N, C-alpha and C positions, 0 to 999 in steps of 0.2 A: 812579438810581432812576426807574422809569417812573411817569408820572402820567396819570391818566385821570379824566374827569368822570362816567363811568358808575358807577351803583350796583353793577353786577355785578362790576366790577373791584375796587372797594373791599371788597365782601363776600368775594370769593375771597381777597384779600390779608389780610383780618382773621381768616382761619382759625386761625392760631396762638393768638390771644387767645381765640377762641371755644372751641377745643379745651381750653385751660387751664381756662376756667370750667366746661366740661362735665365734665372730669376731677374737678375739685374738688367739684362737685355730686354726681357719682356716688359718690365715696368717702364722702361724708357719708351716703349712702343705702345703701351696700353691705350693711351688716349686716341692714337691713330687707329687702333683696332676698334675701339668703341665707335668712332666716326664711320668706319667701314660698315660695321654691323647695323648702324642706324640708317644707312642709305637705302636698305631694302628690308622689307618684312618677309623673311623666308618662310615658306609653307612647309618645307621639308629640307633636311640636311642629309646628304649622303657622304659617308666616309669610305675611303678606299685605299688599298695598299696591297702588297704582295708578301707572302711569307710572314715574317715577324710583323711587318707594318699592317698586314691584314688583321692580325690578332690585336695590334694596337688600335686599329680602327674599331674592332668590336667593343673594346673597353671605352674608347672615346665616344662612340655613338650612344652607348648606354648612359654614360655620364651626361652627355649633352641633352638627351631627352629627359633624363631625371631632373636636371637643373632648370631647363628652359621650357619644358613641356612641348617643344617643337618636335614633331615626328622625325626620328633619326634612325638610320640603319647603316649597316656595314656590308660591303661587298668586295670580293676580290677584284682587282683591277681588270683582270682578264674577262670577268663576267660582264662588266659594263661595256667593254670593247666588243666582245663577241656576241653577247645577247642583250643589246641595249633595249629592245622592246620589252624585255622582261622586267627591266629596272627603271628606265627613264620614261615614266608615265607622262602623257601630255598634260599641260595645264599646271598652273601654280608656279611660284618662284622657288627655285632650288639653289642650295649652296652645295658645291662639291668640295669636300676637304680631302685633298690628295696627299698621302703621306709616303715619303721615300727617304731613306737614309742618304742615298747617293744622289738623288734627283736625276738619275739617268736610267732608271728601270723602264724597260721598253713598254711593258703592259700598262704601267701607270701613265706614262706619256700618251699612249694611245687611248686610254680611258678618258683623259682630259680632252683630247681631240674629238672623241665621240660625243662627249658631253657638250662641247661647243657646237658640233654639227647639229645636234638636236635642239640647240638654242635653249638650253635648260636654265641657265642662270650664271652665277659667278663662281670663281674657283679660288679657294684658299689652299696654299701649299705649306706643309710642315716638312722641314728637311734639316739635315746637318750641313748641306753644301749649297749656300745661297747663290752661287754664281753659275749654276749648271742649268741644263735644258729645262727640266720641269719647273724650276723656280722662275724661269723667264716666262712661263705660261700663266703665272699667277696674277689674279687681281689683287691679292693680298698675300704677303709672305711672312711666315713665322719661322725663323731659323735659329738653330742651336749649333753654331760652328764649334763650340767647345766640346761637343759630343763626337766629333770626328775621331775615327779609330783606325788602327792598322789591321786588327783581327777581322776575320771573315764573319764570325758569329756576332750578332749585334748585342751589345751590353749597355755601355754608357750612352751610345747613340739612341738606343731604344728608350731608355729611361728619360733622357733629356727631351726627346720628342713627345713622350707621354706627358711629361711635365707641362709642355706647351699646350697639348691637347686639353689637359685638365684646366689650365688657366684660361683657355679659350672658352670652355664651357661655363666657368664661373663668370667671366666677363660678359658673355652673351646673356647670362641670366641677371646681370646687374648686381652681382654679389661682390661685397668688399673682400679684399684679400687680407685676412687677419694676420697678426704677428706670428701666429703658429706656423703659417705657411712659409714665412721667411726663415723659420728655424729648421726647415727640411734638411738642408745640408748637414747641420749638426746632428739631427736625429738619425740621419743615415750613418754618420760616423759612429754614433753611439752603438748602432746595431753591429757594425763591423767589430768594434772593440769588445762587445759583450756576448755576441752570439756566433761568431765564426767557428769557434772550437766545437760547438754543438753540431753545426752543419758538417764540418770536416769529419767528425766521428761517424755520422750517418753515411757520408760519401764513401768512406773507407770500410764500410761494413761488408765483409766478403760474402755474407749470407744473402745479400739482396741481389735480385735479378730484374725485378719489374718495379716501375715507378708510376704511380697514379696521382695526378694532380686534380683536385676537386675545387671548383670555384663557381659561384653563381652570380647573376647580375653582371655588373661591371667587372667582377673578378674572373669571369669565365675567360675573357681575353687574356688575362694574366696567367691563368692556369694553362691555357693553350701555348702561350709563349714559353712558359717554364718547361712544358712538354717538349717543345721544339729545341730549346737549348740543351736539354738532356740528350735528345737524339743526335743533334749536330755535333756536340762536343765529345760526348762519351760513347756514342754508338750503343746506348742502352735502350732497352725496350721501355717506352714511356707513352702514356696516353692521358688525355684530359677529358673530364666529364663535369657536367653540372652535379652538385653533391647528391641530391635526392635521386637523380637519374642513375647514379652508380648502383643503386640497389636493383635496378631493373635489368639485370643480366650481367653487366661487367664485373660485379663483385664475385662472380664465379672464379675469377682469376686470382682472388686474394688468398694467400697462404703465407707461411713464414718467410717466403722469398720476396714478398711485396712490401714496399714502403708506400703508404697512402698519405699524401700531403694534403691537408685540409686548409684552404684559404677561407677562414671564417669571417663572415660579414656580420654587421650589427643586425640587419633585418632578419637574417636566417640563422642566427647563432644557435638557438635552442635545437632546431632541426638538424643543422649541419654538424654540431658536436655529437648529436645522437648517431648520425651516420658513422662517425669515427668510432664510437663505442661498438657498433655492430662489426666494423672491420677488425677491431681488436679481438672480438669474440671468434673471428675466423683466423686468428693467429697472425694477422698482418701487423707490421710495425707502423708507427704513426709519427707524423710531424704536424703540428698545428701552428698556424700563423694567423693572428687576429688582434683586435684591439681590446678584447675582453678576456679575463683570466678564466680558464676552465675550472669546473668544480674540483675540489681537492681529491676526489676519488676517481677522477677521469683517467683512463689508461694512457692518455697522451700528455698528462700533466708534467712529466719529466722532460718531454720533448715539445715544449711550446715556446713560441717566440711572441711576446706581447708587444704590440706596436702602440705608440702614443695614442690615447683615446680622444684627445681634444682637438684633433684636426677636423675640419669640415669634411663631410662624406665625399665631396667631389675632389678632394685632394689626397685621399687615403691610398688609392691603388698603387701609386708609384713607390710607396714604402714597402710593399710586399716583394718588390723585385730583387733588391740586393742579395738577400739570403738565398733566393731561388737561383740566381745566377752563379753564386759561389758554390751551391750544391752541385750544379752541372759541371762547373770548372774543376772542382776537387775530384769529382767522380771520373772525369776524363783523365786527369793526371794519375789517379789510382789505377786506371785500366790501361795506362801506357799510351794513351792517345795524345795527339798534339791539338790542344784546344784552339791554338791560333790559326790552324789550317785544317778544318774538318774535311773528312774524306769526300771527294767528288764535288766540292762546292767552290764557288767563286763569290767575291764580295758583291758583284753587280751582275744581274742577269740581263743580257742584251740579246734581243731576238733579231735575226736577219730579216 
């Protein structure tokens, strides 16, 4: 068992316990959420956040639209606040899902005020701090207080809020929560027990300088968040792309100094694993994470992390996170950075 004195490591490794508490709290509130969603037939759902929670919004919007067929989109909170006419189209009933770890982020609070000013509809807030300013603006609140953390970079806070966003999508679509979802905390623990050594080895590879995270559909937001964690914690060059888009220019950066991390999906598996083959041909190193095993001759077969395949699609994204967070954490430690206090950052952004 690996031991660390950093809060970030403790917080990442506590994810199974946090997820269990978040699931329990959600199930207690599920019927109330169903009643709230029945009150209005929303024509459009907007998801918003800043930084990590904007990336969470990207995944949440994709999942919500995939499950409910209600048009859904993600926007940075500042865009709703500063350019409302570009986003808040007149007509129809809208739901704004505002996501903030702290519930004190200035841009997200202003986005809610702008949404109210335009009389667009109701507001649902997802946060880790239920007693704060943003939470008090909500028509409905989903909170994961167990995800509160001391570190600046979001880890268990992010995954607990994503878990709530995924459960929101399934509930809005009228989908049952299968037993496999209740097993998520144990599935996360299994990943820690079985895969952390593999991630540590890559994080401490001295030949690597560049990290490219590839994810499509709902996994693009996960790839973007992984990119951000790598930047924040380890000050390493990292970028996120849609898998097939990576061929259209960015792959010019791939060489033996690059680690290309493929977040493989079920719909895109054949095409996405082919992209990784191409990157191996350019001498890039590979890490593949997905629910299906790669062909035995695939160049990433030694560096693959296979996730449980029997989860419903709307509950899969959260399981991609733990190993990506650990990759960034271990890289930070290897490079002599303090992952608890990334350079130039504060936990909450408040604007005067």
